[in-house]
C-alpha positions in Angstrom: -5.3 -18.8 -6.1 -3.3 -18.7 -8.8 -2.3 -15.9 -11.3 -4.1 -16.1 -13.5 -7.4 -15.9 -11.0 -5.7 -12.9 -9.6 -5.3 -10.7 -12.9 -9.3 -11.7 -13.6 -10.1 -9.8 -10.4 -7.3 -6.6 -11.2 -9.0 -6.5 -14.5 -12.0 -5.5 -12.4 -11.2 -2.1 -10.7 -12.2 0.1 -13.5 -15.5 2.3 -12.7 -17.1 0.4 -16.3 -15.8 -2.8 -14.8 -17.0 -3.5 -11.5 -19.8 -3.4 -8.9 -18.3 -1.6 -5.6 -21.2 1.0 -4.9 -19.4 2.7 -2.3 -16.2 2.6 -0.5 -16.1 2.7 3.1 -12.5 3.2 5.6 -11.4 5.3 7.9 -8.3 7.6 8.7 -6.0 6.7 11.3 -3.4 9.2 13.3 -0.2 8.1 14.7 -1.6 7.9 17.9 -4.0 5.1 17.0 -7.2 7.3 17.3 -9.6 7.5 14.1 -9.3 11.5 13.2 -12.9 10.5 10.8 -14.4 7.8 9.2 -15.5 7.0 5.2 -18.3 6.2 3.7 -18.2 7.7 -0.1 -20.9 6.2 -2.6 -18.9 6.4 -5.8 -22.4 7.1 -8.5 -21.7 10.8 -7.2 -17.8 11.1 -6.6 -15.6 13.1 -9.3 -14.3 10.0 -11.9 -10.7 11.1 -11.3 -11.5 10.2 -7.5 -12.9 6.9 -7.7 -10.3 6.2 -10.7 -7.8 6.7 -7.7 -9.3 5.2 -5.2 -9.8 1.6 -7.2 -5.7 1.9 -8.2 -5.3 1.8 -4.4 -7.1 -0.8 -4.0 -6.2 -2.6 -7.1 -2.6 -2.6 -5.7 -3.3 -4.7 -2.6 -3.7 -7.4 -5.7 -0.6 -6.7 -7.2 2.9 -8.9 -7.1 4.3 -12.4 -7.1 2.1 -15.0 -5.2 4.4 -16.5 -2.3 5.8 -13.0 -2.0 3.9 -10.3 -2.0 0.7 -12.3 -2.1 0.2 -15.0 0.9 -2.8 -17.5 1.4 -3.6 -17.2 4.7 -5.7 -20.5 5.3 -7.9 -20.7 8.0 -8.7 -24.4 9.8 -12.1 -26.2 9.6 -12.9 -25.8 13.5 -12.3 -21.5 12.4 -14.4 -21.6 9.7 -17.2 -23.7 11.6 -16.8 -21.2 14.8 -14.3 -18.6 15.2 -14.1 -14.9 16.0 -11.7 -14.0 13.4 -14.2 -15.3 11.0 -16.9 -14.5 12.5 -16.1 -11.2 12.0 -14.7 -11.6 8.2 -17.4 -13.2 7.3 -20.6 -10.4 8.8 -18.3 -8.1 6.6 -18.5 -10.0 3.9 -21.9 -11.5 3.8 -23.5 -7.6 4.6 -21.8 -6.5 1.6 -19.7 -4.1 4.6 -23.4 -2.5 5.1 -22.9 -3.9 8.6 -21.7 -0.2 10.4 -21.0 -2.5 13.8 -19.0 -4.8 12.3 -17.1 -2.3 10.8 -16.0 -0.6 13.8 -15.0 -3.8 15.3 -12.9 -4.2 12.8 -11.4 -0.7 12.5 -10.3 -1.2 16.0 -8.5 -4.8 15.7 -6.5 -3.2 12.7 -5.6 0.0 14.9 -4.6 -2.0 17.9 -2.9 -4.5 16.4 -1.1 -2.3 13.5 2.2 -0.6 14.2 3.1 2.1 11.3 6.0 3.5 13.2 4.3 7.0 14.4 2.4 7.3 10.3 -0.7 7.9 9.7 -2.5 5.5 7.4 -5.9 5.2 6.1 -7.8 1.9 6.5 -10.0 1.1 2.7 -12.5 -1.4 1.9 -14.6 -2.1 -0.9 -16.8 -4.8 -1.2 -17.6 -6.2 -5.1 -20.0 -8.9 -6.7 -18.8 -10.4 -9.8 -21.0 -12.3 -12.5 -18.1 -15.5 -13.3 -18.0 -15.9 -16.9 -17.3 -19.5 -17.9 -13.9 -20.6 -19.4 -13.8 -21.4 -22.7 -13.4 -24.3 -23.7 -15.1 -25.7 -20.2 -18.0 -27.8 -21.9 -20.7 -24.6 -21.1 -22.9 -23.0 -22.9 -21.1 -19.3 -22.1 -24.1 -17.7 -19.5 -23.0 -16.2 -16.5 -24.2 -18.3 -14.1 -21.8 -18.0 -10.9 -21.0 -14.8 -8.8 -18.4 -14.5 -6.3 -19.0 -11.9 -4.0 -16.1 -10.4 -1.8 -14.3 -7.9 -0.1 -11.3 -6.0 -0.4 -8.9 -4.0 2.1 -6.5 -1.8 1.8 -4.1 0.0 4.6 -2.3 3.2 3.1 0.5 5.2 4.7 -0.5 9.3 4.4 2.6 11.4 3.9 3.1 14.5 1.5 2.9 13.8 -2.0 2.0 15.2 -5.6 -1.4 15.9 -6.8 -3.8 12.5 -5.6 -6.4 11.8 -3.5 -6.0 14.2 -0.3 -7.3 14.5 3.1 -9.0 17.6 3.7 -9.9 18.6 7.4 -12.9 20.6 7.4 -15.1 18.3 5.1 -13.3 15.2 7.0 -13.1 13.6 3.7 -10.4 12.3 1.0 -10.2 14.6 -2.6 -7.8 15.1 -5.4 -5.6 17.8 -4.3 -2.4 20.1 -4.5 0.3 18.6 -2.0 -0.6 18.0 1.7 -2.0 15.2 3.3 -1.9 12.2 0.4 -3.1 8.7 0.0 0.1 6.3 -0.6 -0.4 2.9 -2.2 -1.3 0.3 0.9 2.0 -0.8 2.5 -0.5 -4.3 3.2 -4.2 -5.5 2.5 -6.1 -8.7 1.9 -8.9 -10.3 -0.1 -11.6 -12.3 1.6 -12.8 -14.6 0.4 -10.3 -16.5 -1.6 -11.3 -16.3 -5.9 -10.0 -20.5 -5.7 -10.9 -22.4 -8.6 -12.8 -19.2 -10.1 -15.2 -19.6 -6.9 -15.8 -18.6 -3.2 -13.1 -19.8 -1.0 -14.3 -19.3 2.7 -11.6 -21.5 3.9 -8.6 -18.9 2.7 -8.1 -15.3 2.5 -5.3 -13.2 0.0 -2.7 -11.4 2.3 -1.0 -8.4 0.2 2.2 -7.3 1.5 4.6 -4.2 -0.5 7.5 -6.0 1.0 7.7 -9.1 0.7 10.3 -9.3 4.3 7.8 -8.0 6.2 4.3 -10.1 7.0 3.0 -7.7 10.1 2.4 -10.7 12.4 0.3 -8.9 14.9 -2.0 -7.7 12.1 -2.4 -11.1 10.7 -2.3 -12.7 14.0 -5.1 -10.4 15.3 -7.4 -10.4 11.6 -6.7 -14.5 10.9 -5.3 -15.7 13.9 -3.7 -19.0 11.7 0.1 -19.4 11.3 1.4 -17.9 8.4 4.2 -19.3 6.3 7.3 -18.3 5.8 7.8 -15.3 3.8 10.2 -14.7 1.2 12.9 -13.7 3.1 13.0 -16.2 5.6 12.4 -19.2 2.7 15.5 -18.4 0.8 17.0 -18.1 4.2 15.8 -21.8 5.6 16.8 -23.2 1.8 20.0 -21.5 2.0 20.5 -23.7 5.6 19.0 -26.7 4.2 21.6 -27.1 1.3 24.7 -25.6 3.5 23.5 -28.3 5.9 23.1 -31.0 3.8 25.9 -30.9 1.8 28.4 -30.2 4.5 31.9 -29.7 2.8 30.9 -30.7 -0.7 29.0 -26.9 0.1 31.2 -25.1 -2.7 30.5 -22.5 -4.8 30.9 -24.1 -8.2 28.0 -26.5 -6.4 25.6 -23.5 -5.6 25.6 -22.2 -8.7 25.4 -25.6 -10.6 22.0 -25.6 -8.6 21.0 -21.9 -9.2 21.1 -22.4 -12.7 19.2 -25.7 -12.8 16.3 -23.5 -10.4 16.3 -21.3 -12.8 15.9 -23.1 -16.1 13.1 -25.0 -14.4 11.3 -21.5 -13.9 12.0 -20.7 -17.1 10.4 -23.7 -18.7 7.8 -23.5 -16.3 7.0 -19.8 -17.4 6.7 -20.5 -20.4 4.2 -23.5 -20.3 1.7 -20.8 -19.4 0.4 -23.1 -16.5 -0.7 -20.7 -13.6 0.0 -22.8 -10.9 3.4 -21.7 -9.5 6.3 -24.1 -9.6 7.0 -26.7 -6.6 10.1 -28.0 -5.8 9.5 -31.2 -3.8 12.9 -33.1 -2.0 12.9 -35.5 -4.2 12.7 -33.2 -7.6 16.0 -31.3 -5.5 17.5 -34.5 -5.2 17.6 -34.9 -9.1 19.4 -31.4 -9.2 22.1 -32.3 -6.6 22.8 -35.2 -8.4 22.9 -33.5 -11.7 25.3 -31.7 -9.9 27.8 -33.9 -9.1 26.7 -34.3 -5.6 27.0 -37.8 -4.1 24.3 -40.0 -3.5 24.8 -40.0 0.0 24.7 -36.4 0.5 
């Protein structure tokens, strides 16, 4: 997915824009026990609470691709037949109505996620989007592509200001005075991915609030695929490769010059409006190093 496609889905998280009819989920305590289940019909819920739920879900589509938002790629074999993809597909194809699949998913998340003794809420929402043709595509403007997907957001519960709070007597969350409050999500994901403005069952889009935390046990349990390096790991690997490759030639002046050139390339890419992220190939980096005065041999 590119940033433009992510933004297109984010704009749907308003009551008048989406086709979400119910929000499902469960409230989990620090002992990995489900305290209560959520099954909220949005048609009868107070508008303020509906909007608060949408804000939480929308947050799981925020951030920068490659940092907070990371592509998870399934192999062909996984898509053909694997327990992890079958479960995600069961949730997706049933529109989250399959209660057995929901329970299996909750348990998989609970057993794989260590929230350091904190309570948390798992939220699930399914939407169907009639994707309009883009201007200039040569089509007549009719809506003939339907993108069906679900979004998961995993949110810590803590004390705070007036927000969606847990009411033990009703076993539900409602807007209330300070108490047990749902915080913005720490992690979540979209399935399937919205690639080229259509469903891609080979990809999911994973969200982490903190780029350095990828929740590897969760990723292995839910996707069972090797995640890419986090932003921090990529930065460390790049710095290590640069220093090792240049050896004694890796001076402060060279580092500053490389940084300035890369920054200029980022700004130029940003100004051209290309939704695809800028890629730095070995050849492009070689040109940058040459421009910075690094000898050809290095």
